[in-house]
C-alpha angles and dihedrals in degrees: 000000000000112000120208094210098044141130118226116223111237091211103051103006091235117153115243132183111265091244094060120093096186122059110248091212105047104008095240122144109258100180142000117290116243117196105182141008112257101218099201094041089048092052090051091049092049086061101045105017114014094167090059091045092054093046089054090049091054091046094050113104093204115050096206128178096025096116091043089053096045091051089057092040091056090058090055091045089053090054089049090049090051091052091049089051089064086066101032097045106012125212112358144138110248111239097184118090114247092237091053091047091050094050091050092050092045092049095046092046093053092047092049095046092046093046093048091048090053095046090047090056095047097044096046093045086068088062098049096265111131115201136155125235094232092051091050092047094048094046091054092048092052092044087059093054095106086071088063090053089052090051094050100038108026108030096060089051091048091051091046093053101038105020113180091358092065091094095032127114093188100073100010121209085240088064097042097049108356099178093050092043093053090046090055090046092052090050091050091049092049091051091049090050091049089052091049091052089050090050088053091048090049093052091045089054088060100039099036085212128093099213099060089039089057091048091048091049094051092048093046096047093043094053093041090054091046092051092050091049093055091042088057089059099040101043097050097041100050 
């Protein structure tokens, strides 16, 4: 069967899944072999050539750094959930320990990312798109890397400027120092948009088609936002 995201063997013209490096028909090499993910090189490629970065991630036999990244991502997601709680709940004093909140966010995030990666594989296989669960999972994790940059670069500055009022609605950071607050907000939005673009690029690497990649991106972002919204209510009211 013809595969949309395939590599054609130069020796026998057989179609092979994009993640294979040896032709399943004649045994010839069809692409270079990649053993590990080079973290710093991948970060650089995500900035100037994300399509190439995601191809190398798929090619890599060992999907290293993903659990290290997701542990950091969960911290950023917890901060996002806390910000959302200012809108979903309003002014309140959190009663849930930070460690407990973090574990909940980490667990839910892993479950969602794993579930979406599996559903992506199953659904697209029906349309001749052959992917692997671990490739899908790793691609999504790396597409979310801009959130790590926000955690490392922006959050310390936000805490330095606003302190305990960062998560306050009375008074709001936008009242205390409006120009700086809106600058931080703009930076956070730009980083989120960058991550969404990377998610689209990651899905397009797997589908080799823009339309399903756009649909996948919209669905993924929608449910991730929905999950974080409900987490903001559940975590801080238990």
